N, CA, C and O of each residue as an XYZ file, in Angstrom:
192
protein
N       0.826     -1.206      0.000
C       0.000      0.000      0.000
C       0.862      1.259      0.000
O       0.602      2.203     -0.747
N       1.890      1.262      0.846
C       2.788      2.418      0.932
C       3.475      2.674     -0.403
O       3.600      3.822     -0.829
N       3.919      1.613     -1.060
C       4.594      1.763     -2.347
C       3.672      2.390     -3.388
O       4.095      3.234     -4.178
N       2.411      1.971     -3.381
C       1.441      2.527     -4.333
C       1.244      4.013     -4.111
O       1.176      4.784     -5.068
N       1.152      4.418     -2.856
C       0.958      5.834     -2.544
C       2.179      6.630     -2.985
O       2.048      7.695     -3.589
N       3.359      6.115     -2.684
C       4.585      6.817     -3.080
C       4.697      6.906     -4.597
O       5.113      7.934     -5.133
N       4.328      5.839     -5.285
C       4.369      5.831     -6.750
C       3.381      6.859     -7.315
O       3.713      7.617     -8.227
N       2.166      6.872     -6.762
C       1.158      7.827     -7.216
C       1.617      9.262     -6.984
O       1.459     10.117     -7.855
N       2.185      9.523     -5.812
C       2.670     10.869     -5.508
C       3.809     11.265     -6.443
O       3.869     12.399     -6.918
N       4.695     10.334     -6.696
C       5.821     10.605     -7.584
C       5.323     10.953     -8.991
O       5.784     11.920     -9.598
N       4.392     10.168     -9.494
C       3.837     10.429    -10.825
C       3.092     11.761    -10.860
O       3.175     12.499    -11.842
N       2.365     12.066     -9.786
C       1.629     13.324     -9.710
C       2.591     14.515     -9.718
O       2.361     15.496    -10.425
N       3.656     14.428     -8.939
C       4.629     15.517     -8.889
C       5.339     15.685    -10.227
O       5.606     16.808    -10.657
N       5.642     14.581    -10.878
C       6.267     14.668    -12.203
C       5.327     15.351    -13.191
O       5.761     16.148    -14.022
N       4.048     15.035    -13.096
C       3.046     15.648    -13.970
C       2.956     17.152    -13.709
O       2.889     17.945    -14.648
N       2.953     17.541    -12.434
C       2.906     18.966    -12.088
C       4.139     19.702    -12.621
O       4.024     20.803    -13.160
N       5.302     19.097    -12.471
C       6.526     19.721    -12.964
C       6.490     19.888    -14.473
O       6.911     20.921    -14.995
N       5.993     18.887    -15.173
C       5.896     18.971    -16.630
C       4.928     20.085    -17.032
O       5.202     20.839    -17.965
N       3.809     20.189    -16.336
C       2.839     21.255    -16.625
C       3.461     22.625    -16.390
O       3.274     23.549    -17.182
N       4.206     22.746    -15.287
C       4.829     24.032    -14.953
C       5.866     24.413    -16.009
O       5.955     25.577    -16.401
N       6.645     23.439    -16.466
C       7.636     23.709    -17.506
C       6.958     24.120    -18.810
O       7.417     25.041    -19.486
N       5.868     23.441    -19.165
C       5.139     23.791    -20.387
C       4.562     25.200    -20.304
O       4.588     25.947    -21.281
N       4.039     25.560    -19.126
C       3.491     26.904    -18.947
C       4.589     27.950    -19.051
O       4.387     29.009    -19.644
N       5.759     27.654    -18.473
C       6.877     28.590    -18.528
C       7.350     28.761    -19.967
O       7.642     29.875    -20.399
N       7.425     27.663    -20.705
C       7.821     27.730    -22.120
C       6.823     28.556    -22.913
O       7.213     29.386    -23.735
N       5.541     28.333    -22.670
C       4.501     29.072    -23.393
C       4.577     30.560    -23.054
O       4.392     31.407    -23.927
N       4.848     30.878    -21.786
C       4.936     32.282    -21.382
C       6.154     32.944    -22.031
O       6.064     34.081    -22.495
N       7.290     32.244    -22.068
C       8.486     32.796    -22.722
C       8.218     33.047    -24.197
O       8.607     34.079    -24.743
N       7.555     32.101    -24.831
C       7.245     32.258    -26.253
C       6.325     33.459    -26.479
O       6.520     34.229    -27.420
N       5.331     33.612    -25.618
C       4.420     34.750    -25.738
C       5.165     36.062    -25.518
O       4.925     37.043    -26.222
N       6.069     36.078    -24.539
C       6.854     37.292    -24.267
C       7.733     37.644    -25.462
O       7.821     38.809    -25.851
N       8.380     36.640    -26.042
C       9.242     36.871    -27.208
C       8.417     37.400    -28.379
O       8.835     38.330    -29.068
N       7.247     36.807    -28.600
C       6.379     37.282    -29.685
C       5.940     38.721    -29.453
O       5.900     39.519    -30.389
N       5.611     39.054    -28.210
C       5.197     40.427    -27.896
C       6.332     41.405    -28.157
O       6.130     42.467    -28.747
N       7.529     41.036    -27.710
C       8.683     41.913    -27.942
C       8.985     42.045    -29.429
O       9.287     43.135    -29.914
N       8.903     40.942    -30.141
C       9.149     40.978    -31.588
C       8.165     41.904    -32.278
O       8.550     42.715    -33.121
N       6.888     41.784    -31.918
C       5.864     42.646    -32.513
C       6.110     44.107    -32.171
O       5.910     44.990    -33.006
N       6.541     44.358    -30.950
C       6.831     45.735    -30.539
C       7.975     46.310    -31.376
O       7.890     47.439    -31.860
N       9.042     45.530    -31.543
C      10.175     46.000    -32.337
C       9.781     46.232    -33.791
O      10.220     47.194    -34.420
N       8.951     45.342    -34.313
C       8.500     45.494    -35.703
C       7.688     46.780    -35.846
O       7.859     47.520    -36.815
N       6.805     47.046    -34.881
C       6.012     48.278    -34.923
C       6.910     49.503    -34.829
O       6.734     50.471    -35.568
N       7.880     49.456    -33.909
C       8.790     50.593    -33.742
C       9.632     50.793    -34.996
O       9.854     51.924    -35.428
N      10.096     49.702    -35.574
C      10.927     49.807    -36.781
C      10.122     50.410    -37.927
O      10.671     51.124    -38.767
N       8.826     50.125    -37.962
C       7.979     50.655    -39.012
C       7.781     52.160    -38.909
O       7.427     52.811    -39.892
N       8.011     52.722    -37.708
C       7.799     54.159    -37.520
C       9.081     54.963    -37.691
O       9.055     56.192    -37.630
N      10.199     54.281    -37.903
C      11.479     54.980    -38.073
C      11.623     55.436    -39.518
O      11.466     54.642    -40.446
N      11.917     56.697    -39.700
C      12.161     57.227    -41.041
C      13.640     57.100    -41.349
O      14.478     57.698    -40.675
N      13.954     56.328    -42.359
C      15.362     56.091    -42.705
C      15.753     57.017    -43.848
O      16.897     56.989    -44.302
């Protein structure tokens, strides 16, 4: 019984860590896209 509980907890924690990493990756990607769009907009307003 103890082994099953430990196994379940281990799998649950691994799942949480994977979700957290995926969320962090998605947030970084969104931040990069936002910055890229900002630079593109700013570059479009520069008179060369």
